[in-house]
A tleap script that builds the chain and sets N, CA, C and O, in Angstrom:
source leaprc.protein.ff14SB
mol = sequence {
  NMET ASP LEU ARG ASN LEU PHE ASP GLN ILE
  VAL ASN ARG MET GLU ARG ALA LYS GLU LYS
  GLU ILE ARG PRO GLU ILE THR PRO SER PRO
  GLY GLU CYS THR ILE THR ILE PRO GLU LYS
  GLU SER PRO TYR SER ILE THR LEU LYS LYS
  TYR ASP HIE GLY VAL THR VAL ASN THR GLN
  LEU ALA GLY LYS PRO GLN HIE GLN LEU LEU
  MET PRO GLY ALA SER LEU GLN ASP ALA LEU
  ARG VAL ILE GLN ALA ALA ILE ILE ILE VAL
  TYR GLY LYS SER LEU CHIE
}
set mol.1.N position { -90.009 -54.537 -36.358 }
set mol.1.CA position { -90.315 -53.173 -36.980 }
set mol.1.C position { -91.169 -52.208 -36.142 }
set mol.1.O position { -91.646 -52.633 -35.089 }
set mol.2.N position { -91.387 -50.991 -36.514 }
set mol.2.CA position { -91.811 -50.235 -35.082 }
set mol.2.C position { -92.766 -49.637 -36.036 }
set mol.2.O position { -92.908 -50.119 -37.160 }
set mol.3.N position { -93.608 -48.322 -35.520 }
set mol.3.CA position { -95.080 -48.298 -36.251 }
set mol.3.C position { -94.440 -46.993 -36.844 }
set mol.3.O position { -95.451 -46.407 -37.231 }
set mol.4.N position { -93.641 -46.380 -37.075 }
set mol.4.CA position { -93.399 -45.021 -38.317 }
set mol.4.C position { -92.710 -45.960 -39.397 }
set mol.4.O position { -92.861 -45.590 -40.562 }
set mol.5.N position { -91.946 -47.166 -39.178 }
set mol.5.CA position { -91.709 -48.124 -40.424 }
set mol.5.C position { -93.027 -48.689 -41.039 }
set mol.5.O position { -93.182 -48.316 -42.201 }
set mol.6.N position { -93.639 -49.188 -40.739 }
set mol.6.CA position { -95.306 -49.455 -40.583 }
set mol.6.C position { -95.495 -48.625 -41.009 }
set mol.6.O position { -95.063 -48.731 -42.157 }
set mol.7.N position { -95.969 -47.575 -40.851 }
set mol.7.CA position { -96.617 -46.106 -41.318 }
set mol.7.C position { -96.431 -46.308 -43.106 }
set mol.7.O position { -97.145 -46.611 -44.062 }
set mol.8.N position { -94.379 -45.762 -42.726 }
set mol.8.CA position { -93.580 -45.411 -43.709 }
set mol.8.C position { -94.741 -46.392 -45.188 }
set mol.8.O position { -95.475 -45.961 -46.077 }
set mol.9.N position { -94.360 -47.714 -44.775 }
set mol.9.CA position { -94.443 -49.222 -45.715 }
set mol.9.C position { -95.922 -48.760 -46.079 }
set mol.9.O position { -96.100 -48.833 -47.295 }
set mol.10.N position { -97.287 -48.202 -45.218 }
set mol.10.CA position { -98.067 -48.186 -45.546 }
set mol.10.C position { -98.376 -47.504 -46.516 }
set mol.10.O position { -98.948 -47.951 -47.510 }
set mol.11.N position { -97.944 -46.028 -46.303 }
set mol.11.CA position { -98.029 -44.713 -47.312 }
set mol.11.C position { -97.389 -45.665 -48.514 }
set mol.11.O position { -98.229 -45.947 -49.368 }
set mol.12.N position { -96.351 -46.096 -48.696 }
set mol.12.CA position { -95.547 -46.678 -50.301 }
set mol.12.C position { -96.682 -47.396 -50.919 }
set mol.12.O position { -96.892 -47.330 -52.131 }
set mol.13.N position { -97.578 -48.227 -49.931 }
set mol.13.CA position { -97.988 -48.730 -51.139 }
set mol.13.C position { -99.455 -48.336 -51.655 }
set mol.13.O position { -100.057 -48.706 -52.662 }
set mol.14.N position { -99.878 -47.339 -50.482 }
set mol.14.CA position { -101.166 -46.310 -51.077 }
set mol.14.C position { -100.778 -45.792 -51.919 }
set mol.14.O position { -101.569 -45.737 -52.861 }
set mol.15.N position { -99.340 -45.083 -52.146 }
set mol.15.CA position { -98.462 -43.998 -53.391 }
set mol.15.C position { -98.911 -45.230 -54.796 }
set mol.15.O position { -99.702 -44.969 -55.703 }
set mol.16.N position { -98.049 -46.737 -54.596 }
set mol.16.CA position { -98.472 -47.399 -55.889 }
set mol.16.C position { -99.981 -47.245 -56.264 }
set mol.16.O position { -100.297 -47.020 -57.433 }
set mol.17.N position { -100.732 -47.343 -55.466 }
set mol.17.CA position { -102.391 -48.195 -55.757 }
set mol.17.C position { -102.558 -46.287 -56.516 }
set mol.17.O position { -102.647 -46.109 -57.731 }
set mol.18.N position { -102.564 -45.371 -55.720 }
set mol.18.CA position { -102.973 -44.049 -56.541 }
set mol.18.C position { -102.526 -43.844 -57.176 }
set mol.18.O position { -103.137 -43.178 -58.013 }
set mol.19.N position { -101.065 -44.155 -57.485 }
set mol.19.CA position { -100.495 -44.031 -59.433 }
set mol.19.C position { -101.431 -45.310 -60.234 }
set mol.19.O position { -101.278 -45.426 -61.450 }
set mol.20.N position { -102.109 -45.973 -59.720 }
set mol.20.CA position { -102.613 -47.173 -60.539 }
set mol.20.C position { -104.042 -46.688 -60.196 }
set mol.20.O position { -104.731 -47.678 -60.441 }
set mol.21.N position { -104.807 -45.771 -59.791 }
set mol.21.CA position { -106.229 -45.173 -59.662 }
set mol.21.C position { -107.263 -46.360 -58.364 }
set mol.21.O position { -108.490 -46.456 -58.328 }
set mol.22.N position { -106.574 -46.864 -57.747 }
set mol.22.CA position { -106.521 -47.818 -57.313 }
set mol.22.C position { -106.812 -47.255 -56.067 }
set mol.22.O position { -105.790 -47.052 -55.412 }
set mol.23.N position { -108.461 -46.745 -55.187 }
set mol.23.CA position { -108.305 -46.627 -54.030 }
set mol.23.C position { -108.304 -47.974 -52.987 }
set mol.23.O position { -108.550 -49.120 -53.365 }
set mol.24.N position { -107.872 -47.463 -51.171 }
set mol.24.CA position { -108.254 -48.556 -50.609 }
set mol.24.C position { -110.129 -48.138 -50.247 }
set mol.24.O position { -110.906 -47.186 -50.331 }
set mol.25.N position { -110.107 -49.383 -49.879 }
set mol.25.CA position { -111.225 -50.237 -49.074 }
set mol.25.C position { -111.396 -50.679 -47.813 }
set mol.25.O position { -111.022 -51.790 -47.438 }
set mol.26.N position { -112.025 -49.752 -47.021 }
set mol.26.CA position { -111.708 -49.779 -45.340 }
set mol.26.C position { -113.458 -50.461 -45.236 }
set mol.26.O position { -114.510 -49.925 -45.584 }
set mol.27.N position { -113.199 -51.892 -44.588 }
set mol.27.CA position { -114.350 -52.539 -43.956 }
set mol.27.C position { -114.445 -53.305 -42.424 }
set mol.27.O position { -114.213 -54.460 -42.066 }
set mol.28.N position { -114.929 -52.010 -41.667 }
set mol.28.CA position { -115.320 -52.522 -40.352 }
set mol.28.C position { -116.453 -53.487 -39.930 }
set mol.28.O position { -117.589 -53.647 -40.378 }
set mol.29.N position { -115.618 -54.210 -38.693 }
set mol.29.CA position { -116.951 -55.030 -38.263 }
set mol.29.C position { -116.067 -54.951 -36.795 }
set mol.29.O position { -114.905 -54.550 -36.723 }
set mol.30.N position { -117.014 -55.501 -35.479 }
set mol.30.CA position { -117.372 -55.482 -34.375 }
set mol.30.C position { -115.655 -55.941 -34.261 }
set mol.30.O position { -115.074 -56.784 -34.944 }
set mol.31.N position { -115.167 -55.190 -33.304 }
set mol.31.CA position { -113.797 -55.299 -32.882 }
set mol.31.C position { -112.330 -55.842 -33.425 }
set mol.31.O position { -111.386 -56.497 -32.983 }
set mol.32.N position { -112.732 -55.135 -34.720 }
set mol.32.CA position { -111.380 -55.426 -35.769 }
set mol.32.C position { -111.947 -54.482 -37.087 }
set mol.32.O position { -113.128 -54.155 -37.206 }
set mol.33.N position { -110.855 -54.113 -38.054 }
set mol.33.CA position { -110.889 -53.041 -38.682 }
set mol.33.C position { -110.116 -53.903 -39.966 }
set mol.33.O position { -109.034 -54.484 -39.889 }
set mol.34.N position { -111.068 -53.792 -41.234 }
set mol.34.CA position { -109.435 -54.286 -42.631 }
set mol.34.C position { -109.681 -53.151 -43.834 }
set mol.34.O position { -110.709 -52.796 -44.410 }
set mol.35.N position { -108.203 -52.714 -43.967 }
set mol.35.CA position { -107.956 -52.133 -44.965 }
set mol.35.C position { -107.310 -52.736 -46.452 }
set mol.35.O position { -106.212 -53.286 -46.529 }
set mol.36.N position { -108.101 -52.539 -47.435 }
set mol.36.CA position { -107.586 -53.511 -48.144 }
set mol.36.C position { -107.688 -52.349 -50.132 }
set mol.36.O position { -108.597 -51.838 -50.786 }
set mol.37.N position { -105.787 -52.522 -50.317 }
set mol.37.CA position { -105.758 -51.924 -51.371 }
set mol.37.C position { -105.581 -53.445 -52.506 }
set mol.37.O position { -104.725 -54.305 -52.718 }
set mol.38.N position { -106.921 -53.105 -52.991 }
set mol.38.CA position { -107.344 -54.313 -53.830 }
set mol.38.C position { -106.384 -53.756 -55.496 }
set mol.38.O position { -106.745 -52.995 -56.394 }
set mol.39.N position { -104.776 -54.749 -55.260 }
set mol.39.CA position { -104.121 -54.500 -56.770 }
set mol.39.C position { -104.497 -55.568 -57.087 }
set mol.39.O position { -105.071 -56.195 -56.196 }
set mol.40.N position { -104.351 -56.259 -58.482 }
set mol.40.CA position { -104.831 -57.235 -59.158 }
set mol.40.C position { -103.638 -58.133 -58.592 }
set mol.40.O position { -103.929 -59.087 -57.870 }
set mol.41.N position { -101.801 -57.755 -59.012 }
set mol.41.CA position { -100.908 -58.508 -59.207 }
set mol.41.C position { -101.380 -59.087 -57.362 }
set mol.41.O position { -101.885 -60.116 -56.912 }
set mol.42.N position { -100.907 -57.852 -56.771 }
set mol.42.CA position { -100.113 -57.950 -55.131 }
set mol.42.C position { -101.100 -57.158 -54.444 }
set mol.42.O position { -100.826 -55.958 -54.449 }
set mol.43.N position { -102.669 -57.622 -53.577 }
set mol.43.CA position { -103.224 -56.974 -53.487 }
set mol.43.C position { -102.533 -57.321 -51.845 }
set mol.43.O position { -101.800 -58.238 -51.475 }
set mol.44.N position { -103.243 -55.937 -50.960 }
set mol.44.CA position { -102.316 -55.496 -49.762 }
set mol.44.C position { -103.547 -55.584 -48.858 }
set mol.44.O position { -104.680 -55.850 -49.260 }
set mol.45.N position { -103.228 -55.352 -47.694 }
set mol.45.CA position { -104.377 -55.567 -46.830 }
set mol.45.C position { -103.416 -55.346 -45.516 }
set mol.45.O position { -102.293 -55.753 -45.221 }
set mol.46.N position { -104.478 -54.431 -44.804 }
set mol.46.CA position { -103.920 -54.454 -43.054 }
set mol.46.C position { -105.185 -54.359 -42.238 }
set mol.46.O position { -106.151 -53.626 -42.454 }
set mol.47.N position { -104.975 -55.407 -41.063 }
set mol.47.CA position { -106.328 -55.816 -40.557 }
set mol.47.C position { -105.901 -54.793 -38.786 }
set mol.47.O position { -104.772 -54.896 -38.305 }
set mol.48.N position { -106.474 -54.336 -38.424 }
set mol.48.CA position { -106.365 -53.700 -37.110 }
set mol.48.C position { -107.637 -54.814 -36.616 }
set mol.48.O position { -108.666 -55.238 -37.140 }
set mol.49.N position { -106.675 -55.082 -34.838 }
set mol.49.CA position { -107.583 -55.669 -34.083 }
set mol.49.C position { -107.676 -55.556 -32.750 }
set mol.49.O position { -106.677 -55.676 -32.040 }
set mol.50.N position { -109.355 -55.219 -32.067 }
set mol.50.CA position { -108.903 -54.483 -30.952 }
set mol.50.C position { -108.245 -55.837 -30.062 }
set mol.50.O position { -108.497 -56.850 -30.714 }
set mol.51.N position { -107.459 -56.190 -28.741 }
set mol.51.CA position { -107.394 -57.360 -27.753 }
set mol.51.C position { -107.387 -56.393 -26.426 }
set mol.51.O position { -107.457 -55.175 -26.264 }
set mol.52.N position { -107.275 -57.472 -25.599 }
set mol.52.CA position { -107.329 -56.869 -24.412 }
set mol.52.C position { -106.449 -55.724 -24.118 }
set mol.52.O position { -107.072 -55.100 -23.259 }
set mol.53.N position { -105.407 -55.136 -24.341 }
set mol.53.CA position { -104.425 -54.263 -24.139 }
set mol.53.C position { -103.979 -53.314 -25.066 }
set mol.53.O position { -103.010 -52.556 -25.033 }
set mol.54.N position { -105.245 -53.567 -26.266 }
set mol.54.CA position { -104.212 -52.415 -27.311 }
set mol.54.C position { -104.980 -53.306 -28.506 }
set mol.54.O position { -106.030 -53.948 -28.521 }
set mol.55.N position { -103.988 -53.041 -29.455 }
set mol.55.CA position { -104.255 -53.069 -31.291 }
set mol.55.C position { -103.341 -54.163 -31.787 }
set mol.55.O position { -102.190 -54.140 -31.351 }
set mol.56.N position { -103.587 -54.856 -32.401 }
set mol.56.CA position { -102.834 -55.787 -32.797 }
set mol.56.C position { -102.790 -54.531 -34.729 }
set mol.56.O position { -103.665 -53.694 -34.953 }
set mol.57.N position { -101.740 -54.774 -35.599 }
set mol.57.CA position { -101.516 -54.383 -36.735 }
set mol.57.C position { -101.247 -55.664 -37.688 }
set mol.57.O position { -100.089 -55.926 -37.362 }
set mol.58.N position { -101.449 -56.204 -38.238 }
set mol.58.CA position { -101.369 -57.404 -39.391 }
set mol.58.C position { -101.432 -56.691 -40.468 }
set mol.58.O position { -102.237 -55.775 -40.638 }
set mol.59.N position { -100.452 -57.120 -41.399 }
set mol.59.CA position { -99.999 -56.717 -42.858 }
set mol.59.C position { -99.866 -58.193 -43.589 }
set mol.59.O position { -99.293 -59.208 -43.194 }
set mol.60.N position { -100.684 -57.910 -44.929 }
set mol.60.CA position { -100.321 -58.877 -46.015 }
set mol.60.C position { -100.444 -58.439 -46.979 }
set mol.60.O position { -101.149 -57.449 -47.176 }
set mol.61.N position { -99.608 -59.224 -48.120 }
set mol.61.CA position { -99.235 -58.755 -49.413 }
set mol.61.C position { -99.949 -60.428 -50.253 }
set mol.61.O position { -99.865 -61.483 -49.624 }
set mol.62.N position { -100.414 -60.398 -51.277 }
set mol.62.CA position { -100.853 -61.324 -51.418 }
set mol.62.C position { -101.213 -62.324 -50.718 }
set mol.62.O position { -100.567 -63.346 -50.948 }
set mol.63.N position { -102.084 -62.406 -49.877 }
set mol.63.CA position { -102.432 -63.029 -48.998 }
set mol.63.C position { -100.995 -63.496 -47.907 }
set mol.63.O position { -101.220 -64.003 -46.808 }
set mol.64.N position { -100.176 -63.351 -48.186 }
set mol.64.CA position { -99.251 -63.802 -47.213 }
set mol.64.C position { -98.765 -62.851 -45.983 }
set mol.64.O position { -98.121 -61.842 -46.271 }
set mol.65.N position { -99.051 -63.139 -44.645 }
set mol.65.CA position { -98.382 -62.258 -43.811 }
set mol.65.C position { -97.258 -62.042 -44.155 }
set mol.65.O position { -96.419 -62.806 -44.634 }
set mol.66.N position { -97.167 -59.833 -43.656 }
set mol.66.CA position { -95.539 -59.384 -43.491 }
set mol.66.C position { -95.084 -59.130 -42.435 }
set mol.66.O position { -93.933 -59.451 -42.140 }
set mol.67.N position { -96.241 -58.218 -41.273 }
set mol.67.CA position { -95.753 -57.685 -40.853 }
set mol.67.C position { -96.701 -57.611 -39.839 }
set mol.67.O position { -97.764 -57.336 -40.396 }
set mol.68.N position { -96.959 -57.767 -38.021 }
set mol.68.CA position { -97.446 -57.810 -37.011 }
set mol.68.C position { -97.106 -56.835 -36.057 }
set mol.68.O position { -95.995 -57.037 -35.567 }
set mol.69.N position { -97.933 -55.449 -35.461 }
set mol.69.CA position { -97.265 -54.528 -35.008 }
set mol.69.C position { -98.245 -54.897 -33.814 }
set mol.69.O position { -99.376 -55.328 -34.041 }
set mol.70.N position { -97.556 -54.630 -32.014 }
set mol.70.CA position { -98.818 -54.080 -31.344 }
set mol.70.C position { -98.827 -52.953 -30.961 }
set mol.70.O position { -97.747 -52.472 -30.619 }
set mol.71.N position { -99.851 -52.265 -30.895 }
set mol.71.CA position { -99.948 -51.224 -30.172 }
set mol.71.C position { -100.876 -50.814 -28.834 }
set mol.71.O position { -101.995 -50.318 -28.701 }
set mol.72.N position { -99.655 -51.359 -27.754 }
set mol.72.CA position { -100.514 -51.574 -26.379 }
set mol.72.C position { -100.994 -50.363 -25.962 }
set mol.72.O position { -100.427 -49.353 -26.379 }
set mol.73.N position { -102.297 -50.226 -24.931 }
set mol.73.CA position { -102.862 -49.011 -24.667 }
set mol.73.C position { -103.556 -48.376 -25.927 }
set mol.73.O position { -104.242 -47.363 -25.794 }
set mol.74.N position { -103.332 -49.119 -27.447 }
set mol.74.CA position { -104.388 -48.191 -28.268 }
set mol.74.C position { -106.093 -48.493 -28.473 }
set mol.74.O position { -106.531 -49.641 -28.553 }
set mol.75.N position { -106.669 -47.681 -28.520 }
set mol.75.CA position { -107.953 -48.431 -29.061 }
set mol.75.C position { -108.075 -48.693 -30.501 }
set mol.75.O position { -107.080 -48.303 -31.111 }
set mol.76.N position { -109.241 -49.386 -31.452 }
set mol.76.CA position { -109.039 -49.633 -32.804 }
set mol.76.C position { -109.253 -47.992 -33.610 }
set mol.76.O position { -108.885 -47.772 -34.765 }
set mol.77.N position { -109.972 -46.884 -32.636 }
set mol.77.CA position { -110.689 -45.844 -32.912 }
set mol.77.C position { -108.593 -45.312 -33.246 }
set mol.77.O position { -108.195 -45.028 -34.376 }
set mol.78.N position { -107.989 -45.314 -32.439 }
set mol.78.CA position { -106.505 -44.204 -32.638 }
set mol.78.C position { -105.855 -45.152 -33.794 }
set mol.78.O position { -105.219 -44.628 -34.708 }
set mol.79.N position { -106.049 -46.694 -33.721 }
set mol.79.CA position { -105.253 -47.451 -35.034 }
set mol.79.C position { -105.762 -46.189 -36.310 }
set mol.79.O position { -105.174 -45.210 -36.770 }
set mol.80.N position { -106.596 -46.555 -36.467 }
set mol.80.CA position { -107.401 -46.613 -37.601 }
set mol.80.C position { -107.079 -44.233 -38.086 }
set mol.80.O position { -106.958 -43.688 -39.183 }
set mol.81.N position { -107.072 -43.756 -36.974 }
set mol.81.CA position { -106.609 -42.437 -37.403 }
set mol.81.C position { -105.358 -42.894 -37.932 }
set mol.81.O position { -105.089 -42.200 -38.912 }
set mol.82.N position { -104.497 -43.734 -37.722 }
set mol.82.CA position { -103.187 -43.803 -38.403 }
set mol.82.C position { -103.215 -43.861 -39.481 }
set mol.82.O position { -102.622 -43.128 -40.274 }
set mol.83.N position { -104.333 -45.282 -39.842 }
set mol.83.CA position { -104.326 -45.604 -41.067 }
set mol.83.C position { -104.704 -44.167 -41.834 }
set mol.83.O position { -104.078 -43.705 -42.788 }
set mol.84.N position { -105.900 -43.556 -41.184 }
set mol.84.CA position { -106.773 -42.356 -41.795 }
set mol.84.C position { -105.681 -41.288 -42.394 }
set mol.84.O position { -105.735 -40.758 -43.503 }
set mol.85.N position { -104.661 -41.101 -41.373 }
set mol.85.CA position { -103.641 -40.081 -41.836 }
set mol.85.C position { -103.349 -40.415 -43.043 }
set mol.85.O position { -103.892 -39.710 -43.893 }
set mol.86.N position { -102.363 -41.637 -43.603 }
set mol.86.CA position { -101.577 -42.040 -44.334 }
set mol.86.C position { -102.387 -42.223 -46.012 }
set mol.86.O position { -101.820 -42.530 -47.061 }
set mol.87.N position { -103.916 -41.906 -45.791 }
set mol.87.CA position { -104.774 -41.932 -46.629 }
set mol.87.C position { -104.599 -40.583 -47.068 }
set mol.87.O position { -104.512 -40.244 -48.248 }
set mol.88.N position { -104.536 -39.584 -45.761 }
set mol.88.CA position { -104.922 -37.864 -46.023 }
set mol.88.C position { -103.665 -37.498 -47.005 }
set mol.88.O position { -103.598 -36.961 -48.110 }
set mol.89.N position { -102.357 -38.228 -45.771 }
set mol.89.CA position { -101.266 -38.159 -46.598 }
set mol.89.C position { -100.996 -38.193 -48.387 }
set mol.89.O position { -100.584 -37.340 -49.173 }
set mol.90.N position { -101.418 -39.509 -48.538 }
set mol.90.CA position { -101.968 -39.655 -49.834 }
set mol.90.C position { -102.455 -39.234 -50.964 }
set mol.90.O position { -102.001 -38.849 -52.042 }
set mol.91.N position { -103.944 -39.461 -50.270 }
set mol.91.CA position { -104.926 -38.874 -51.663 }
set mol.91.C position { -105.362 -37.590 -51.511 }
set mol.91.O position { -106.006 -37.001 -52.379 }
set mol.92.N position { -104.951 -36.975 -50.130 }
set mol.92.CA position { -105.112 -35.594 -49.809 }
set mol.92.C position { -106.731 -35.037 -49.614 }
set mol.92.O position { -107.282 -33.967 -49.869 }
set mol.93.N position { -107.358 -36.803 -48.814 }
set mol.93.CA position { -108.462 -36.539 -48.345 }
set mol.93.C position { -108.872 -37.715 -47.580 }
set mol.93.O position { -108.245 -38.774 -47.594 }
set mol.94.N position { -109.907 -37.511 -46.935 }
set mol.94.CA position { -110.367 -38.880 -45.896 }
set mol.94.C position { -111.272 -39.412 -47.359 }
set mol.94.O position { -111.795 -38.663 -48.185 }
set mol.95.N position { -111.261 -40.823 -47.369 }
set mol.95.CA position { -112.131 -41.390 -48.324 }
set mol.95.C position { -113.522 -41.625 -47.961 }
set mol.95.O position { -114.339 -42.022 -48.792 }
set mol.96.N position { -113.869 -41.350 -46.529 }
set mol.96.CA position { -114.959 -41.410 -45.850 }
set mol.96.C position { -115.875 -40.339 -47.360 }
set mol.96.O position { -117.069 -40.050 -47.275 }
savepdb mol mol.pdb
quit
């Protein structure tokens, strides 16, 4: 899976959440950031984690791993901007 396909998948999950009036929750911590869409039936989460040469993006659906993508050369802020772009596309504004 490439970044564009993963981005499309994230946007689709956020659109489903918006229809149910669910907002993503962003939880930063040192070296990583987790974005959770807390749907009752199938919670979805995205974990961005810094490593020596970039960032990993891991998605989980209902606690089960879905996809992992490496963003070589990216910073945690770069990866978070991608997620923020998805939030802005779906919700029309940043959630900050």
